[in-house]
C-alpha positions in Angstrom: -11.7 34.0 7.7 -12.3 32.4 4.6 -10.2 29.4 3.3 -7.2 30.4 1.2 -7.9 30.4 -2.7 -5.7 28.4 -5.2 -4.7 31.9 -6.5 -3.5 33.2 -3.1 -1.7 30.0 -2.3 0.2 30.1 -5.7 1.2 33.8 -5.3 2.4 33.2 -1.7 4.6 30.5 -3.3 5.8 32.4 -6.2 6.7 35.3 -3.9 9.2 32.9 -2.1 11.0 32.2 -5.3 14.3 33.4 -6.3 15.1 35.7 -9.7 15.0 32.6 -11.7 11.6 31.3 -10.4 13.0 28.6 -8.4 12.6 27.8 -4.6 15.5 27.2 -2.6 16.2 23.6 -1.6 15.3 23.5 2.1 18.2 21.3 3.5 16.6 21.4 6.8 13.6 19.4 5.8 13.8 15.9 3.5 17.2 16.8 1.9 18.7 16.9 5.2 17.5 13.4 6.1 20.0 10.7 6.4 17.5 8.6 4.0 17.6 11.2 1.2 18.7 9.3 -1.9 20.2 12.4 -3.8 23.5 14.4 -3.4 22.4 17.9 -2.1 25.1 19.9 -3.9 23.8 19.0 -7.4 20.0 19.3 -6.4 17.9 22.1 -7.7 14.1 22.5 -7.7 12.5 23.1 -11.3 11.1 26.8 -11.8 7.6 27.1 -10.4 4.9 27.0 -13.3 1.8 29.2 -13.8 -1.1 28.1 -11.9 -3.3 25.7 -14.5 -6.9 26.9 -15.3 -8.2 23.8 -14.0 -7.4 20.5 -12.4 -7.1 18.1 -15.5 -9.7 15.3 -16.0 -8.9 12.0 -14.7 -9.7 8.4 -16.1 -13.1 7.3 -15.1 -14.4 10.7 -14.3 -17.5 9.7 -15.9 -18.3 6.2 -14.5 -19.5 4.9 -17.9 -15.9 5.2 -19.1 -14.3 3.7 -16.1 -12.7 0.5 -16.4 -15.0 -1.0 -13.6 -18.1 -0.4 -16.0 -16.4 -2.4 -19.0 -17.4 -5.9 -19.7 -15.3 -8.6 -17.8 -12.5 -10.1 -19.8 -12.8 -13.9 -20.7 -9.0 -14.9 -19.6 -8.0 -15.1 -16.3 -6.7 -12.0 -14.2 -3.0 -12.9 -13.7 -2.6 -9.8 -11.3 -5.6 -10.7 -9.0 -4.2 -11.4 -5.5 -7.1 -11.5 -3.6 -11.1 -10.5 -3.7 -14.3 -10.5 -2.3 -17.8 -9.2 -3.1 -16.8 -5.7 -2.9 -12.6 -5.4 -3.1 -10.0 -6.5 -5.0 -6.3 -6.5 -4.3 -3.8 -6.5 -7.4 -0.3 -7.3 -7.8 2.1 -4.8 -9.6 4.4 -6.9 -11.2 6.4 -3.9 -12.6 7.4 -2.8 -8.8 10.9 -3.2 -7.9 10.1 -3.7 -4.2 9.5 -6.8 -2.7 5.9 -6.4 -3.2 3.5 -3.6 -4.5 -0.3 -3.9 -4.5 -3.3 -1.9 -5.1 -6.4 -2.2 -3.2 -9.7 -1.2 -4.9 -13.5 -1.2 -4.7 -15.5 -3.0 -7.4 -18.0 -0.3 -7.5 -17.3 3.1 -8.8 -16.5 5.5 -5.8 -13.6 7.6 -5.0 -12.7 8.3 -1.4 -14.9 11.2 -0.7 -18.0 9.4 -2.2 -17.2 6.1 -0.4 -20.4 5.0 1.4 -19.8 4.3 5.2 -20.2 0.5 5.0 -17.5 0.1 2.5 -15.4 2.8 4.2 -15.6 0.7 7.6 -14.8 -2.4 5.6 -11.7 -0.7 3.9 -10.5 0.3 7.2 -10.5 -3.3 8.3 -8.9 -4.3 4.9 -6.1 -1.9 5.2 -5.1 -3.2 8.6 -5.4 -6.9 7.4 -3.4 -6.1 4.2 -0.7 -4.2 6.1 -0.3 -7.0 8.6 -0.1 -9.8 5.8 2.6 -7.7 3.7 4.7 -7.1 7.1 4.6 -10.8 7.7 7.1 -11.3 4.4 10.5 -12.0 5.8 11.8 -9.5 3.0 9.7 -6.6 4.2 10.4 -4.2 7.0 7.4 -2.0 6.9 4.2 -1.6 4.9 3.5 1.9 3.5 0.2 2.8 2.2 -0.5 5.8 -0.2 -3.7 7.4 -1.8 -2.9 9.7 -4.7 -5.9 9.6 -7.2 -4.4 12.3 -9.5 -4.8 9.9 -12.7 -7.8 7.9 -12.0 -11.1 8.7 -10.3 -11.7 5.3 -9.0 -10.7 4.7 -5.7 -7.3 2.7 -5.3 -4.8 2.6 -2.6 -1.1 1.7 -3.1 0.3 -0.9 -0.7 4.3 -0.9 -0.9 6.5 -3.4 1.0 9.6 -1.5 1.9 12.7 -3.9 1.9 13.8 -5.2 5.3 16.9 -3.7 7.1 17.5 -1.2 4.1 17.2 1.8 6.0 18.1 4.3 3.4 14.7 3.1 1.6 12.6 4.5 4.9 10.0 7.1 4.5 8.7 9.1 1.7 11.8 8.7 -0.6 11.0 5.1 -0.8 9.5 5.5 -4.6 12.5 7.5 -5.6 14.4 4.7 -4.6 12.4 2.0 -6.1 12.7 3.5 -9.5 16.6 2.6 -9.5 16.5 -0.8 -8.1 16.9 -3.9 -10.3 13.8 -5.9 -11.5 12.2 -8.5 -9.3 11.6 -11.7 -10.8 8.0 -12.7 -11.7 8.1 -15.8 -9.7 9.3 -13.6 -6.7 6.6 -11.5 -6.9 4.0 -14.2 -7.2 5.3 -16.1 -4.3 5.2 -13.1 -2.1 1.8 -12.2 -3.2 0.6 -15.8 -2.4 1.9 -15.6 1.0 -0.1 -12.2 1.6 -3.1 -14.0 -0.2 -2.9 -16.9 2.3 -2.8 -14.6 5.4 -5.9 -12.7 4.1 -7.9 -15.8 3.2 -7.2 -17.1 6.9 -8.2 -13.9 8.3 -10.8 -12.2 6.4 -12.1 -15.0 4.0 -12.4 -14.0 0.1 -10.9 -15.6 -3.1 -7.1 -15.9 -3.7 -4.9 -15.6 -6.7 -6.4 -16.4 -10.0 -2.9 -17.9 -11.4 -3.0 -20.8 -9.1 
């Protein structure tokens, strides 16, 4: 049996929509969770759009245009939390969680093209970063995500879910995050410095550039 085509998948989903082109909200799934952030009665799914002709190009599809190929800036990088010869860990200061980080490789690779040596190092770093994030007193769990729809350069998102805020568990975390109050810059940096200190002690490298 051959793998299903994009057209067949889309047609099967379209066949499940109602007269208005909308899928029914499956309240037995995520909307039925106690952590779901929206009221079900006022929730409906947007009409299904036609299948696109192609996947849209991402930033950096041509390695020569990727940010990693641009000349380094003269000024200090005030978002760089930790780095070594192959990897950087950057702070997202607009994130409204206790901490939001992005782990990426210095050379131009995406996840499917990452060489085995870097893949092994990435695995060890993910474990170390997750442990460092979960050692923050304001973090209950560390969530890690990889999307890659906007940029062709490998980047993993590392998110610290606030401790004991059980409504924010699981995949709805980012839905909640958009509606949380802004975290002061000094809090972001203090949490990032804590994570950096743990990484420096465990895997070496260099710490925050703002210190």
